[in-house]
N, C-alpha and C positions, 0 to 999 in steps of 0.2 A: 751521315748527312743530316742537316737540320730538318725538322719537320716542315713541310711546305704548306700545311694547312692546320690551323689552330684546332679544329675539331679532332684531328688525329692525335694531337698532344693530349687533349681531354680524354679521348678514348683510352689511350695508353695508361693514363692515371687512374681512370675509373675501372678498367679491366686489365690489370697487368698480366695475369696468368693467361687470359685469352689472347692478349696481344703477343705474348711470348710464343705461344703455339702458332699463331698466325704468321709471325715473322719467320719462325723456323720452317714452316711449310713453304712460305714464299721463297726463302733462300734455297731450299732443296729443289723446288721446281725451276726457279729462274736460273740457278747456277750449276746444278748438278744432274739435271734429268735428260740432257741431250746435247747434240753437237752444234746447235745454232750459236753464232757469235753474238756477243753482247749487244752490239748496235742493232742487229736484226731483231733480237728479242724485244728491244724497246720499241722498234718500229711496229712490230706485230701488236704490242700492247697499246700503242697509239691507235691502231686500227680497231682493236677490240673495244677500247674505252670510248672512242669516237662513235662507233656503231651502236654501242650500248647507251650512248648519251650520258655517260658518267663524266661530267665536266671536271670535277676535282681530280679524278684519276687521270683524265686526259692531260690536265695541266702538269701533273706529276710526271707522267710518261714522256711528255714533250721535253721537259727539263732534263730528265734522266737520259733521254735519247741524245740530246745535245751534248751532255757530259760524256756520253759514250762515243762521240765523234760523228753523230748523224748531222748531215748538212741540212740547211733550210730547204733545199730542193728535194732532198730525200723525204723530209717530213711532209712537205706539200704534196709530193707524189703519193705518199701513203694515205694522206687525207683524200686526195682525188679518187682513190680507189673505192671510197665509200659510196660514191654517186651511183654507180650501176647496181650495187648490192643492197644498200639501205635507203637510197634516195637522196635527192638534192637538198631537201630541208635539213636532214641529219648532217650532211656534209657541211652545210652553211653554219650550223651550230658549232661543229668541231673546228671549222676554219676560223670562226670568230674567236674561239679560245686561243688558237694558235696566234692570230694577229694581235690579240691583247697581251700576249706574253713577250712581245718584242721589246 
């Protein structure tokens, strides 16, 4: 998949060995470490990145969740779950990222 953010392309160029290790760990955790289906893994990553206010990661995770078959309703529900745990302002920041990607 093409890099979704220019800064990630720069990081890969500047730190190829670190990126290789990061990618390997990510693949191991995401694909090989448990029974959760791919779509659910991406929805969980949406919740984590939204709760952490990591907007670039949130954009990436929303796009990858869509590619894995997540519906707009499933993504919105995932984002709504942020309200009671991390608060309405954090939800609104994440929801804005989601709405801007349409």
